[in-house]
C-alpha positions in Angstrom: 0.0 0.0 0.0 1.0 3.6 -0.5 0.1 6.1 2.3 -0.1 9.8 1.5 -0.4 12.2 4.4 -3.0 15.0 4.0 -3.5 17.9 6.5 -4.3 17.1 10.1 -5.9 13.7 10.5 -6.6 12.9 6.9 -4.7 10.2 5.0 -5.0 8.7 1.6 -4.3 5.0 1.0 -3.7 3.5 -2.4 -3.6 -0.2 -3.5 -4.1 -1.9 -6.9 -5.3 1.3 -8.5 -8.0 2.0 -5.8 -8.0 4.9 -3.3 -9.3 5.0 0.2 -9.5 8.3 2.2 -9.9 8.5 5.9 -11.2 11.7 7.7 -11.3 14.4 5.1 -12.4 17.0 7.6 -12.5 20.8 7.7 -8.8 21.0 8.6 -7.7 18.9 5.6 -7.4 20.2 2.0 -10.6 21.1 0.3 -9.9 18.4 -2.3 -8.8 15.8 0.2 -11.6 13.4 -0.6 -11.7 13.8 -4.4 -10.6 10.8 -6.3 -11.5 8.4 -3.5 -13.2 5.1 -4.2 -14.0 4.6 -0.5 -14.2 7.1 2.3 -14.0 6.3 6.0 -14.9 8.8 8.8 -14.1 8.1 12.4 -16.5 10.6 14.1 -18.6 13.7 13.8 -16.2 16.4 14.9 -15.6 18.9 12.1 -11.9 18.5 11.9 -12.6 14.9 10.9 -16.0 15.2 9.2 -16.9 17.9 6.7 -20.1 17.3 4.9 -19.2 19.4 1.9 -16.0 17.6 1.3 -17.7 14.2 1.5 -20.5 15.3 -0.8 -18.0 16.6 -3.3 -16.1 13.3 -3.3 -19.3 11.2 -3.6 -20.6 13.4 -6.4 -17.3 13.2 -8.3 -17.2 9.4 -8.3 -20.7 7.8 -8.5 -19.1 4.4 -7.6 -17.6 5.7 -4.3 -19.0 4.7 -1.0 -18.8 6.0 2.6 -18.4 3.9 5.7 -18.9 5.6 9.0 -20.8 5.7 12.3 -24.5 6.5 12.7 -24.1 10.1 13.6 -22.4 10.9 10.3 -24.2 8.3 8.1 -27.5 9.9 9.0 -26.5 13.2 7.5 -25.6 11.8 4.1 -27.5 8.5 3.6 -30.7 10.1 2.2 -28.9 11.8 -0.6 -26.8 8.8 -1.5 -29.0 5.7 -1.2 -27.0 2.4 -1.0 -23.7 4.2 -0.9 -23.5 5.2 2.8 -22.8 2.3 5.3 -23.2 2.5 9.1 -20.5 0.6 11.0 -19.5 0.1 14.6 -17.0 -1.7 16.9 -16.4 -5.3 15.8 -17.6 -4.9 12.2 -15.5 -6.0 9.3 -16.1 -5.0 5.7 -14.6 -4.6 2.2 -14.4 -1.1 0.8 -13.2 -0.7 -2.8 -11.1 -3.8 -2.3 -9.6 -2.8 1.0 -10.3 -5.1 4.0 -11.3 -3.0 7.0 -11.9 -3.9 10.7 -13.6 -1.5 13.1 -12.3 -1.0 16.6 -13.4 1.4 19.3 -16.6 3.0 20.6 -16.0 6.4 22.2 -14.1 9.6 21.7 -11.3 10.2 24.2 -12.5 12.4 27.2 -11.8 16.1 26.7 -13.3 17.0 30.1 -15.7 15.2 32.5 -18.3 18.0 31.8 -18.3 17.3 28.1 -20.3 14.4 26.7 -18.3 11.9 24.8 -19.4 11.2 21.2 -19.0 7.9 19.4 -15.6 7.3 17.7 -14.4 4.3 15.7 -11.0 3.4 14.5 -10.2 1.5 11.3 -7.6 -1.2 10.7 -6.9 -1.3 7.0 -5.6 -4.5 5.4 -4.8 -5.9 8.8 -1.8 -3.5 8.8 -2.6 0.2 9.1 -4.6 1.5 12.1 -6.3 5.0 12.2 -7.8 5.4 15.7 -9.6 8.7 15.1 -9.8 10.7 18.4 -9.1 8.0 20.8 -6.2 5.9 22.1 -7.9 2.7 21.1 -5.8 -0.5 21.4 -7.2 -2.8 18.7 -5.9 -6.0 20.4 -4.4 -7.3 17.2 -0.9 -6.8 15.6 -0.5 -3.4 14.0 2.2 -2.7 11.4 1.7 1.0 11.1 0.0 3.1 13.7 -1.3 6.5 12.7 -0.6 8.4 15.9 -2.8 11.3 17.2 0.2 13.3 18.4 -1.4 16.5 19.7 -5.0 17.2 20.7 -7.1 18.9 23.4 -7.8 15.5 24.8 -4.3 14.1 25.1 -0.9 14.7 26.6 2.5 13.4 25.5 2.8 10.8 28.3 -0.4 9.2 27.2 0.7 9.2 23.5 4.0 7.5 24.5 2.2 4.9 26.6 -0.2 4.3 23.7 2.6 3.5 21.3 4.1 1.1 23.9 0.8 -0.7 24.3 0.0 -1.1 20.6 3.6 -2.1 19.8 3.5 -1.2 16.1 6.3 -1.7 13.7 6.3 2.0 13.2 4.2 5.1 14.1 3.4 8.0 11.9 2.0 11.3 13.2 -1.6 12.5 12.5 -3.8 15.0 14.3 -1.0 17.5 14.1 -2.7 20.8 12.9 -2.6 22.2 16.4 1.2 21.4 16.9 3.5 24.4 16.3 6.6 23.9 14.2 8.6 25.1 17.2 7.4 22.1 19.2 7.9 19.5 16.5 11.5 18.6 17.4 10.6 18.1 21.0 7.8 15.7 20.2 10.0 13.9 17.7 12.7 13.4 20.2 10.5 12.3 23.1 8.3 9.9 21.0 11.3 8.5 19.2 13.3 7.8 22.4 10.4 6.6 24.7 7.7 5.1 22.5 9.5 1.9 21.8 8.8 1.9 18.1 10.3 3.9 15.2 8.5 7.2 14.9 8.2 9.5 11.9 6.1 12.2 10.4 5.2 13.1 6.9 4.6 16.6 5.5 1.2 17.0 3.9 1.5 15.6 0.4 4.3 13.3 1.2 4.0 9.5 0.8 5.4 6.3 2.2 5.2 2.7 1.0 3.8 0.4 3.7 
């Protein structure tokens, strides 16, 4: 597979001429979902779910489908009958030739006074795991962990412990729009030295072969 980093938490995955895009939200490029054969959305927060971007992607490719949780699916299913699929923890499905397993149920806690929305993570081809906004441990081997490196709901100690618990072959940063360039070397050093797995980051638009 080929992984291309898009802005914030959005990634594009390519295999055998098919393209899968995860979380083309409001912080990602306006064209982040275009060209996708399959779209996955982890939860309803706008930095992960942008209705306009999803509609543009579905309109551009009449063969494309969307797999997501109920709160997002309900917004789009009426306009795209048969193309929007509701999924939850424990589900497994094939999207445009990609084998996907669903792990997780809740968004990480931001504050006890804030209700927690549903959040699911996606394990693609038994290899690449995107957890959305949660530190979900899928309980199966993970080759590449997409690591939510900086968010209102986490701190660096939790991110380090998450890498240690998942034990991926490598970890690549996502959820990084909030992280200032000044702080990047600090995060790189700490995660690389304490996480227990090779850690890297891609600039938006850069790719890596998995």
